[in-house]
N, C-alpha and C positions, 0 to 999 in steps of 0.2 A: 504494500500500500504506500501511496505517496503521502508525504507529510505536507499538509496544506496550510499549516500554521506559519504565518509570516514572522520573520525575525525583526525585532526592533533595532534600529540603528542607534548605536551608543552616542553618536555625535562627536566622538573624539577627533575625527579627522577635520572637523570644522573649528577646532579650538585655536588653531593658528589663524589670526586675522589677516586680511589681505595686505594691510600695511606692513605687517611683520614679514610677510613673504617678499614684498618689494624690497624691504631693508636687507633681508638675507641675500637676495639676488644681487643687490648693489655691493654688498660686502664680498660676495663670491667673485664678482667681476673685478673688483678692486684688487683682491688677493691674486687673481690670475695675472692681471696686468703688472702688479708689483713683482711677482716671481719672474715674469718675462724680462722686465727691465733690469732687475738685479742680475739675472743670468747674463744679459747683454753687457752690463757694466763689468761683471767678472771677466767676461771674454775680452773686453777692451783692456782691462788691467793686465791680463796675462799677455795679450798680444803686444802691448806697449812696454813690456818688460818692467812693469812697476813704476813707470815714470809719471803716472797720473795720481792725483790726490784722491784717496779713497773716500774722504768725507764729502768732497764735491760730487763724486760719483753717486754716493748714497743719497744726497740731496736731490740730484738730478733724477735719479730713479724714482724717488718718492713723488716729486712734482710731475714727472711724466705719467706715473700711474694715476695720479689724481686727475690730470687733464684728460687722459684716455677714458677714465671712468665717467667723467662729466660728459664727454662727447658721446659715449655709449648711451648714457641715460637720455641725453637730448634726442638722439636718433630714435630711441624707443618711444619717446613722447611724440615725436613727429610722425612716426609710423602709426601710432595709436590714433592720432587726429585724422590721418588719411583714411584709416579703416572706419572710423566713425562717420566720416563724410561720405564714404562709399556705401555705408549701410552694412558693413560686415560685423560690427559689434552692436 
């Protein structure tokens, strides 16, 4: 026999609010950009035989990651506006 009783949803998957999901996404994107820029800075340091200032490389990596995250966020906002205008959302 088939069990016809419906199971209730506990609602646990809805506990994370949409704002927190957006924040987590931005943190994830920032972390990825930061790892990429630090790796590039390390490659620059090795390829220049240690002639570069590591503090300046770290500051440049951090600023690059911040700017890249900002433009990523702006592009997502722009795409969302386009989707709303086209009636996709």
